[in-house]
C-alpha positions as CSV (number, residue, x, y, z in Angstrom):
1,M,-31.7,17.9,-26.5
2,P,-28.7,15.5,-27.0
3,E,-27.8,14.6,-30.5
4,R,-28.5,11.0,-31.3
5,H,-25.7,8.8,-32.6
6,R,-25.2,5.3,-33.8
7,I,-22.9,3.1,-31.7
8,E,-20.4,2.7,-34.5
9,A,-19.8,6.5,-34.3
10,L,-19.1,6.7,-30.6
11,P,-15.4,6.0,-30.5
12,A,-14.7,9.2,-32.3
13,L,-16.6,11.1,-29.6
14,A,-14.9,9.6,-26.6
15,G,-13.4,12.1,-24.2
16,N,-14.9,15.3,-25.7
17,G,-17.5,15.6,-22.9
18,Q,-20.4,15.8,-25.4
19,T,-23.7,14.4,-24.2
20,V,-25.2,11.9,-26.7
21,A,-28.3,9.8,-27.0
22,V,-28.3,6.2,-28.3
23,R,-31.3,4.1,-29.2
24,G,-31.2,0.4,-29.4
25,W,-32.3,-2.9,-27.9
26,V,-31.2,-4.4,-24.5
27,A,-28.7,-7.3,-24.8
28,T,-27.9,-7.8,-21.1
29,T,-28.3,-6.1,-17.8
30,R,-26.7,-6.5,-14.4
31,S,-26.4,-4.5,-11.2
32,S,-24.5,-4.3,-8.0
33,G,-26.2,-2.3,-5.4
34,K,-26.4,1.3,-6.6
35,I,-24.5,0.7,-9.8
36,A,-26.2,-0.8,-12.9
37,F,-24.9,-1.9,-16.3
38,V,-26.9,-2.3,-19.5
39,V,-25.4,-3.5,-22.8
40,V,-27.4,-2.1,-25.7
41,R,-27.1,-2.9,-29.4
42,D,-28.3,-0.9,-32.4
43,G,-27.2,-3.1,-35.3
44,T,-23.9,-1.2,-35.8
45,G,-22.3,-2.3,-32.5
46,Y,-22.7,-2.9,-28.8
47,L,-22.4,-0.3,-26.1
48,Q,-22.2,-0.7,-22.3
49,A,-23.9,2.1,-20.3
50,V,-23.3,2.6,-16.6
51,L,-25.9,4.0,-14.4
52,S,-25.3,5.3,-10.9
53,K,-28.4,5.5,-8.8
54,K,-27.4,8.8,-7.2
55,E,-26.6,10.5,-10.6
56,V,-29.6,9.5,-12.7
57,P,-33.3,10.5,-12.3
58,E,-35.4,8.2,-10.2
59,S,-37.4,7.5,-13.3
60,A,-34.3,6.2,-15.1
61,W,-33.4,4.0,-12.2
62,E,-36.9,2.6,-12.1
63,A,-36.9,2.1,-15.8
64,F,-33.7,0.0,-15.5
65,G,-35.4,-2.3,-13.1
66,R,-38.0,-3.1,-15.8
67,L,-35.6,-3.8,-18.5
68,T,-35.8,-7.2,-20.2
69,Q,-33.9,-8.7,-23.1
70,E,-34.6,-6.8,-26.4
71,T,-36.4,-3.9,-24.7
72,S,-36.2,-0.9,-26.9
73,I,-34.6,2.0,-25.0
74,E,-32.9,5.4,-25.4
75,V,-29.9,6.0,-23.1
76,T,-28.3,9.4,-22.7
77,G,-24.8,10.2,-21.4
78,V,-21.2,11.0,-22.0
79,V,-18.9,8.7,-24.0
80,R,-15.5,7.7,-22.5
81,A,-12.8,5.4,-23.7
82,D,-12.6,2.0,-21.9
83,A,-10.6,-0.8,-23.5
84,R,-12.5,-3.4,-21.4
85,A,-15.9,-2.4,-22.8
86,P,-17.6,-3.6,-26.0
87,G,-16.3,-1.5,-28.8
88,G,-13.7,0.2,-26.7
89,V,-16.0,2.9,-25.2
90,E,-18.5,3.1,-22.4
91,L,-21.4,5.5,-21.8
92,T,-21.7,7.2,-18.4
93,A,-25.5,7.4,-18.4
94,S,-27.4,10.5,-17.3
95,D,-30.8,9.2,-18.3
96,L,-32.6,6.1,-19.6
97,T,-36.1,5.8,-21.0
98,I,-38.1,2.8,-22.3
99,I,-39.4,3.2,-25.8
100,G,-41.0,-0.3,-26.2
101,P,-41.1,-3.2,-23.7
102,S,-40.2,-6.7,-24.6
103,G,-42.0,-9.5,-22.8
104,D,-41.0,-13.1,-22.7
105,F,-38.3,-13.0,-25.5
106,P,-38.0,-16.6,-26.4
107,I,-34.3,-16.9,-27.1
108,S,-32.4,-16.6,-23.9
109,P,-28.6,-17.0,-23.3
110,K,-29.1,-20.7,-22.5
111,E,-28.6,-23.4,-25.0
112,H,-31.4,-23.9,-27.5
113,G,-32.0,-26.7,-30.0
114,T,-31.6,-26.2,-33.7
115,A,-35.3,-26.8,-34.5
116,F,-36.3,-24.3,-31.9
117,L,-34.0,-21.6,-33.3
118,F,-35.2,-22.2,-36.8
119,E,-38.8,-21.8,-35.7
120,H,-37.7,-18.4,-34.3
121,R,-35.3,-17.5,-37.0
122,H,-36.5,-13.9,-37.3
123,L,-35.5,-13.4,-33.7
124,W,-32.4,-15.6,-33.8
125,L,-31.0,-13.2,-36.4
126,R,-30.4,-10.7,-33.6
127,S,-27.8,-12.9,-31.9
128,R,-24.1,-11.9,-32.1
129,R,-23.1,-14.9,-34.1
130,Q,-25.9,-14.5,-36.7
131,V,-25.1,-10.8,-37.0
132,A,-21.4,-11.7,-37.6
133,I,-22.4,-14.3,-40.2
134,A,-24.6,-11.7,-42.0
135,R,-21.8,-9.2,-42.1
136,V,-19.3,-11.7,-43.5
137,R,-21.7,-12.8,-46.1
138,H,-22.4,-9.2,-47.0
139,E,-18.6,-8.6,-47.5
140,V,-18.3,-11.7,-49.7
141,I,-21.2,-10.5,-51.9
142,Q,-19.7,-7.1,-52.3
143,A,-16.2,-8.5,-52.9
144,I,-17.6,-10.7,-55.7
145,R,-19.2,-7.8,-57.4
146,D,-16.1,-5.6,-57.0
147,F,-13.8,-8.3,-58.3
148,F,-15.7,-8.6,-61.6
149,Y,-16.3,-4.8,-61.9
150,E,-12.6,-4.0,-61.5
151,R,-11.8,-6.5,-64.3
152,G,-14.2,-5.2,-66.8
153,F,-16.9,-7.8,-66.6
154,V,-20.5,-6.8,-67.4
155,L,-23.3,-8.0,-65.0
156,V,-26.1,-9.8,-66.7
157,D,-29.3,-10.1,-64.7
158,T,-30.8,-13.4,-65.8
159,P,-34.5,-14.3,-65.3
160,I,-35.7,-16.2,-62.2
161,L,-38.7,-17.5,-64.1
162,T,-37.6,-19.3,-67.3
163,G,-39.2,-21.2,-70.0
164,S,-36.4,-23.7,-70.5
165,I,-34.7,-26.4,-68.5
166,G,-31.2,-25.3,-67.6
167,E,-29.9,-28.5,-65.9
168,H,-32.0,-31.6,-65.0
169,A,-35.7,-31.9,-65.5
170,G,-36.1,-33.9,-62.3
171,T,-35.0,-31.0,-60.1
172,L,-37.3,-28.3,-61.5
173,F,-39.8,-26.1,-59.6
174,A,-42.6,-25.6,-62.1
175,T,-45.6,-23.3,-62.2
176,D,-48.3,-22.5,-64.6
177,Y,-47.5,-19.4,-66.6
178,F,-50.9,-18.1,-67.4
179,D,-52.2,-19.9,-70.5
180,L,-48.8,-20.3,-72.1
181,G,-47.7,-23.5,-70.5
182,K,-45.1,-24.1,-67.7
183,A,-42.5,-21.8,-66.4
184,Y,-39.6,-22.9,-64.1
185,L,-37.6,-21.4,-61.3
186,A,-34.1,-20.9,-62.7
187,Q,-31.6,-23.7,-62.1
188,T,-28.8,-21.6,-63.6
189,G,-28.3,-18.4,-65.6
190,Q,-25.8,-20.3,-67.8
191,L,-27.8,-20.2,-71.0
192,Y,-28.2,-16.4,-70.8
193,V,-24.6,-15.5,-69.9
194,E,-23.3,-17.8,-72.7
195,A,-25.3,-15.8,-75.2
196,A,-24.2,-12.5,-73.6
197,A,-20.5,-13.5,-73.6
198,A,-20.6,-13.6,-77.4
199,A,-21.7,-10.0,-77.3
200,L,-19.8,-8.5,-74.4
201,G,-16.8,-10.7,-74.1
202,K,-16.6,-10.9,-70.3
203,V,-19.9,-11.3,-68.4
204,Y,-21.3,-12.8,-65.2
205,C,-24.6,-13.3,-63.5
206,F,-25.2,-13.4,-59.8
207,G,-28.5,-14.3,-58.2
208,P,-30.9,-16.9,-56.7
209,T,-31.0,-20.4,-58.1
210,F,-33.4,-23.2,-57.3
211,R,-33.3,-27.0,-57.3
212,A,-36.3,-29.2,-56.4
213,E,-34.2,-31.8,-54.5
214,K,-36.0,-32.7,-51.3
215,S,-33.3,-33.7,-49.0
216,K,-31.8,-32.8,-45.6
217,T,-28.3,-33.9,-46.5
218,R,-25.5,-31.4,-46.6
219,R,-25.2,-32.0,-50.4
220,H,-28.5,-30.4,-51.3
221,L,-30.3,-27.1,-51.1
222,T,-33.5,-26.0,-52.7
223,E,-32.4,-22.3,-52.9
224,F,-28.9,-20.8,-53.1
225,W,-27.1,-17.9,-54.7
226,M,-24.7,-18.5,-57.6
227,V,-22.2,-16.4,-59.5
228,E,-21.4,-17.6,-63.0
229,P,-18.8,-15.8,-65.1
230,E,-18.4,-16.4,-68.9
231,V,-15.4,-15.3,-70.8
232,A,-15.0,-15.5,-74.6
233,W,-11.7,-16.9,-75.9
234,N,-10.4,-18.1,-72.6
235,D,-8.8,-21.5,-72.5
236,S,-8.6,-23.8,-69.5
237,N,-5.4,-22.2,-68.2
238,D,-7.0,-18.8,-68.4
239,N,-10.0,-20.0,-66.6
240,M,-8.0,-21.5,-63.8
241,R,-6.1,-18.3,-63.4
242,L,-9.4,-16.4,-63.2
243,Q,-10.6,-18.8,-60.5
244,E,-7.6,-18.5,-58.3
245,D,-7.6,-14.7,-58.6
246,F,-11.3,-14.7,-57.7
247,V,-11.1,-17.0,-54.7
248,S,-8.0,-15.2,-53.4
249,Y,-9.6,-11.8,-53.8
250,V,-12.7,-12.8,-51.9
251,V,-10.9,-14.5,-49.0
252,A,-8.4,-11.7,-48.6
253,R,-11.2,-9.1,-48.6
254,C,-12.9,-10.9,-45.7
255,L,-9.7,-11.3,-43.8
256,D,-8.9,-7.6,-44.2
257,R,-12.4,-6.1,-43.5
258,R,-14.1,-8.6,-41.2
259,K,-11.5,-9.4,-38.6
260,A,-13.9,-8.6,-35.7
261,D,-16.7,-10.8,-37.2
262,L,-14.3,-13.7,-37.8
263,A,-13.1,-13.4,-34.3
264,E,-16.7,-13.4,-33.0
265,L,-17.2,-16.6,-35.0
266,E,-14.0,-18.1,-33.5
267,R,-12.6,-18.7,-37.0
268,D,-9.1,-20.1,-37.4
269,T,-7.9,-17.7,-40.0
270,A,-4.5,-19.4,-40.7
271,P,-5.9,-21.7,-43.4
272,L,-7.6,-18.7,-45.1
273,E,-4.4,-16.7,-45.0
274,R,-2.8,-19.4,-47.2
275,V,-5.3,-19.0,-49.9
276,V,-3.1,-17.0,-52.3
277,P,-2.2,-17.6,-55.9
278,P,-0.8,-19.6,-57.5
279,F,-2.9,-22.6,-56.5
280,H,-1.4,-26.0,-57.0
281,R,-2.2,-28.0,-60.1
282,I,-2.2,-31.7,-60.7
283,S,-3.5,-33.8,-63.6
284,Y,-6.3,-36.3,-63.0
285,T,-3.9,-39.2,-63.8
286,D,-1.3,-38.0,-61.2
287,A,-4.1,-37.4,-58.7
288,V,-5.3,-41.0,-59.0
289,E,-1.8,-42.3,-58.5
290,R,-1.3,-40.1,-55.4
291,L,-4.6,-41.1,-54.0
292,K,-3.8,-44.8,-54.4
293,G,-0.6,-44.2,-52.4
294,L,-2.8,-42.6,-49.7
295,G,-5.0,-45.7,-49.5
296,S,-7.8,-44.8,-51.8
297,G,-9.4,-47.5,-53.9
298,L,-10.0,-45.1,-56.8
299,S,-9.3,-46.4,-60.2
300,W,-8.5,-44.4,-63.4
301,G,-11.7,-43.4,-65.1
302,S,-13.8,-42.9,-61.9
303,D,-14.8,-39.6,-60.6
304,L,-13.3,-38.4,-57.3
305,G,-15.6,-38.8,-54.3
306,G,-15.8,-36.8,-51.2
307,E,-13.3,-38.9,-49.3
308,D,-10.8,-38.8,-52.2
309,E,-11.0,-35.0,-52.4
310,T,-10.4,-34.8,-48.6
311,L,-7.4,-37.1,-48.9
312,L,-6.0,-35.1,-51.7
313,A,-6.7,-31.7,-50.1
314,K,-4.7,-32.6,-47.0
315,E,-1.6,-33.0,-49.1
316,Y,-1.6,-29.3,-49.9
317,D,-1.3,-26.0,-48.0
318,R,-3.7,-24.2,-50.4
319,P,-6.2,-24.9,-53.1
320,V,-5.3,-27.4,-55.8
321,F,-6.7,-27.8,-59.3
322,V,-7.3,-31.3,-60.7
323,F,-7.5,-31.1,-64.5
324,N,-7.8,-33.3,-67.6
325,Y,-10.6,-35.6,-66.4
326,P,-11.5,-38.8,-68.4
327,K,-14.1,-38.2,-71.1
328,Q,-16.1,-41.1,-69.7
329,V,-17.0,-39.2,-66.6
330,K,-17.8,-35.9,-68.3
331,A,-20.9,-34.7,-70.1
332,F,-21.3,-35.5,-73.8
333,Y,-20.6,-31.9,-74.9
334,M,-17.2,-31.6,-73.2
335,K,-14.5,-30.8,-75.7
336,E,-11.9,-33.5,-76.3
337,N,-8.4,-32.7,-75.1
338,P,-6.3,-32.5,-78.3
339,D,-3.2,-33.7,-76.5
340,D,-4.9,-36.7,-75.0
341,P,-8.1,-38.0,-76.6
342,T,-9.0,-40.1,-73.5
343,T,-9.5,-36.9,-71.5
344,A,-11.7,-33.9,-71.9
345,W,-11.2,-30.2,-71.8
346,P,-13.9,-28.6,-69.7
347,R,-17.0,-26.8,-70.7
348,R,-18.8,-25.0,-67.9
349,D,-21.5,-27.0,-66.2
350,T,-22.2,-26.8,-62.6
351,A,-25.1,-29.2,-61.9
352,R,-24.5,-32.6,-63.3
353,S,-23.4,-35.2,-60.8
354,S,-21.3,-37.0,-63.5
355,G,-18.8,-34.2,-63.4
356,A,-19.1,-30.5,-64.2
357,A,-15.6,-29.8,-65.6
358,S,-12.1,-31.0,-66.1
359,A,-10.4,-28.7,-63.6
360,R,-11.3,-29.0,-60.0
361,T,-10.0,-27.0,-57.1
362,T,-9.7,-28.0,-53.5
363,T,-7.7,-27.1,-50.4
364,T,-6.9,-28.5,-47.0
365,S,-9.7,-28.7,-44.5
366,S,-10.2,-30.6,-41.3
367,S,-13.8,-31.4,-42.0
368,S,-15.2,-33.8,-44.5
369,A,-16.1,-32.9,-48.0
370,S,-19.6,-31.5,-48.3
371,R,-20.3,-31.5,-52.0
372,A,-22.0,-33.1,-54.9
373,K,-19.7,-34.8,-57.4
374,G,-18.4,-33.0,-60.4
375,C,-17.4,-29.5,-59.4
376,P,-14.0,-27.9,-59.4
377,W,-13.9,-26.4,-56.1
378,T,-11.8,-24.4,-53.6
379,R,-12.3,-25.3,-50.1
380,T,-11.1,-23.7,-46.8
381,P,-12.5,-24.0,-43.4
382,G,-15.3,-21.5,-43.1
383,I,-15.2,-20.3,-46.6
384,W,-15.9,-22.5,-49.6
385,I,-15.9,-21.3,-53.1
386,C,-16.8,-23.7,-55.8
387,A,-15.6,-22.3,-59.0
388,S,-16.7,-24.6,-61.8
389,T,-14.5,-24.2,-64.8
390,G,-15.4,-24.8,-68.4
391,R,-13.9,-24.8,-71.9
392,S,-16.5,-24.6,-74.6
393,S,-16.5,-26.7,-77.7
394,T,-18.0,-23.7,-79.6
395,P,-15.3,-21.6,-81.2
396,G,-15.0,-18.2,-79.6
397,L,-17.4,-18.9,-76.7
398,G,-14.4,-19.4,-74.4
399,S,-15.0,-20.7,-70.9
400,G,-16.9,-20.0,-67.8
401,S,-17.0,-20.7,-64.1
402,S,-19.5,-20.5,-61.4
403,A,-19.6,-20.3,-57.6
404,R,-22.5,-20.8,-55.3
405,W,-23.4,-20.6,-51.7
406,R,-26.5,-21.2,-49.6
407,G,-28.8,-18.4,-48.8
408,S,-29.1,-19.2,-45.1
409,V,-26.8,-20.4,-42.4
410,A,-27.5,-23.3,-40.2
411,S,-26.2,-24.3,-36.7
412,R,-23.2,-26.5,-36.3
413,T,-25.6,-29.4,-35.5
414,S,-27.9,-28.9,-38.5
415,G,-24.9,-27.9,-40.7
416,R,-23.9,-31.6,-40.8
417,R,-27.1,-32.3,-42.7
418,S,-27.7,-29.0,-44.5
419,H,-24.4,-27.5,-45.6
420,S,-24.5,-26.2,-49.1
421,R,-23.8,-28.3,-52.1
422,G,-20.1,-29.0,-52.7
423,R,-20.7,-27.2,-56.0
424,C,-21.6,-24.2,-53.9
425,T,-19.7,-21.4,-52.3
426,N,-20.3,-21.9,-48.6
427,F,-19.3,-19.0,-46.4
428,G,-21.1,-20.4,-43.3
429,L,-19.4,-23.8,-42.7
430,D,-19.0,-24.2,-39.0
431,V,-19.8,-20.5,-38.7
432,G,-23.6,-20.6,-38.0
433,T,-23.4,-22.2,-34.6
434,S,-26.1,-21.9,-32.1
435,E,-25.7,-19.6,-29.2
């Protein structure tokens, strides 16, 4: 009986004459007389199998005639190299059997509306683009964990159900916690990692976060994943260096390990390749003057809006930090800048629309800003990382930063109304397009 292999392992077997078996789901079929082709996927890749009517059993040829999209099959044959085929190999089939039929699969190659695809999301996930998105997101998550692990950070798993309000009371999901009062879905792990930083020095949390903000705009999400580092004794410059190292590491990792997926998503990787340290730095005061020169009506003392950030971003080839924001647009607990009492050093806060910190990161992008006010952020087409920076007014607590991204990916159409918060890390911008 032929040994069964995953598609990803087949290139190493090409040309050795070994008969193998592959199980998977039918992606497409076509035939021309006595030659038939079936493309099968198994989650690790795509494989084209070629059947010749005179060289396969009659049962196999008859089974091919009954194949429909997503039929579960096992195909047996010999692997050979073919640069034109998916994955660089092709299977000369000697047999084909149907394991499970698939009737009336609702998502065909034709164009479908966003609402329809979301109603069938469990099936839409099987499409090439959605698979590529999932793989890029997986790489980003692993890169984030590896970045902090390699630098001696300790992961702190903070509660999802909390008894305290971490951000704004108006955006809480609340539930009765037995007879002990209300519990809330966590808005942030900040309160826990701040305490842990005083014990462990360098910590981070990484998990789901919730905001009860009913909206379909691209600035809001009810659920997303957020990573929040806290470092004792760091100052604002240390924090900015941590951010640029973090952002560069994650982007470089995806460029290195997810080339095929980025190609499938038709990503222009040139802007991503420029995301390398050091990032540009500009003070808030200088940024206001530059924006005025670019036609913005921004006045000193106001927070930068989305259009201002886009204008500023286009002036640079890579991310840029904007630091030393006016105290009047910062939260009350922000530490005063000792060199300029009219500005504030940042303490980490990623939720308040008045401004989360005094350093902000952005980079050039062709699309409009998709963020809530008040987050230092790094922005590249296709990959956003909001890294909110903060300098604590508590001696020894140091500083922290956070990054977020949405937990799901929308189509290009729906993306214009449901991209992640600007204070989020968005690895799906213009990636999750409909088929």
